[in-house]
Each structure stands twice: as C-alpha cells, then as structure tokens.
N, C-alpha and C positions, 0 to 999 in steps of 0.2 A: 389446379391445386399444387401447392408447394411440394417440392421433393421431400421436405422434412415435416410435412403436415403436423402441426402441433408443437413444433420445436421453434424456439427463438432462432433467428438467422445466425447470430454469432455466439449465443450462449452455450453453456456446458451441456445442454440437452441435445445439441446438434451432434450427430454421429461423427462428423468430420472435424470436430472442435480441435483436436490435437494437431491436425494438419494446418489449422488457421492461426495457431498461436504465434507468439512473438519471436519470429525468426530473427536471430541476431543477438538476443540477450539470453544468457544461460544461467546466471547466478541469482535466482529469485529469492535465495535465502540469506543474502548478505546483510540485510537489515535485521532479520531474526537472529542471526549469529551475534551481531553487535548488541542487540537487546539482551541476550543471554550473558554476554561477556562484559564488554565495555567498548567505548569509542577508542579506536586505535588508527594508526596510519593506513592500514589495509582498508578499513571501512571508509575513511575519507577519500582515498583514491577510487574505490569502487563507486561511492556516491557521486563523485565527479564524473566518472564514465557513464553512470546511469542517467545523470542529469542531461548529459549530451545526447544520449540515446533517446530520451524522451523528446528532446527538440527534434531529432531526426524523424521520430514517429509522429511529429506534428501535434503533440499534446500541448495545449496552451495553458497559461497560468490560471485562467478562469476555471478551467476544468479541475486543476489541482487544488485550487483554493476552495472549491465547493466541498471537497473531502477534508482538507486541512481545517476549514472553518468549523466543522463538526468536532475535530480533535481539540481545537482551541477552546471550544465551549466546555469540554469535559476536563481539560487540563487543570483548572483551579480546584477541582474536587479532590479531597484528600482521602476519603473513605473508599477503599476498593469496592465495597458493596454498592456504592453509588456510581463509580466511574466504569467498572467492568461491564455491566450490562449495556451501557451506552456505547462503549468501545466495541463490544461484540456486535451491536446493531449496525456498525459500519460494514460488516461483511455482506449482509443482504443489500444494503444501500449501494455498495460498490458493484455488486453483481448486476443490479438493476441499471446502474449508470453505464456499465460495460455493454449491456444489451442495447442501450440507446446510443452509445458513442464508443466505438471500438478503440479509439486512441487512448482511452483510459485503461485499457487492459494491462499493459505492462506495469503501470503503477499499482493496480489492484493485485497483480501477481506477486509483487514485492511486499506490499503492505499486509496482505492476508497471512502469510506465515509469521510475520512479526507480531501481529495482533494475537495470533494463537500462542506465540511464545510468551507474551505478557500474561495471557490467561492461564497458562500452565502453572504459574506460580500463585494461583488464587488462594491456596491454603496457607500462604506465608505473606501476611500483609506488608511487611517491610520489603520483601523481594518483589512483590507485584508493583509496589509504588516505584521502586528503583527501575524496574523494567519499563514501566509506563513512561517515566521521565526520559529514559534513554530512547524509547520509541519516538517521543515528541521531538527530542533533539535530532534524531536521525532523519525524521521527516523534514524538519527545518533545513537540514543540510542538503537533502535532495532538492528541495525547492530553490535554495540558494544557488546550487550548481546548475539547475535547469535554467534559471534566470541568467546566470553568468555565461551560459552557452548560447544565449540568444533567444531563450524562450519568451514568448510574448503572451 
C-alpha cells in the first residue's frame, strides 16, 4: 500500500506537496500583478526568465498549448458571464494535468493566481474584460519566451 494511500502522488493532497514544489522559481504572482496593473518592462523581463525556467523544467510546447488552446477558445467571448466560468474551469483542468504530468506544475502555479485576479473583478464588466485581455497577452508572452529559450 502507498505511503499516501488515497493521495495523488504529486497533487496537493500529498502531505509532502510543499517539499516537492518548484524549487528555483519564486515569483508565482508576476502574471497576476500584471493582470491587475498593466504590461510593463518588469513583466516582460520576468516572463522571459520564466520561459527559460520552463525549458529547464522540460515543459514542452505541446503541454503548454493544451492549456493555451482552452484560453484561445474563450478569448473571442465578450460577455464576462460567458467567459469567466470557462476560465475558472481551467483551474481543475490544470490540477488534473499536473497530477498526470508534473512538468506542468510551474505553469499552473503562475496561471492560477492570474485567473483568480481576473475573477476578482467579476462585478465590474469593463475591468474583468481588461484583465482577461491582459491575461491572454501575458500567457502569449510566456509561450513566446519559452519557445525563444529553446522550448520544443
């Protein structure tokens, strides 16, 4: 019987989860900060370092695109009542993906607070739209820098 009987090996239910997390990356809120404020040079530099970090952690483009593909499906939606529930559904999808493939964990740990930051503005339609657009642009920057750093 497993030491964690009933726990996913890598998931948050594992008592040693914190010990297994992404050693080497400490700023999981950089995308969330940008979503709340705006794109600036600090964000661009951090996204560049994060893209390189993802390559070092052996995250491949296919794994990123699975999540990004879901975002691109929702991006054309203008009504927050339509896109917010779909955006929030990415949270359990990413958790499931991390349970199956640990390399996705650093990406999930950056996207999750950013998605929550978009959702915080749910009572202000203009603000939530702005934050969602910034989230999409930020995710695109991460993908571009991952690719530029040699991500395959």
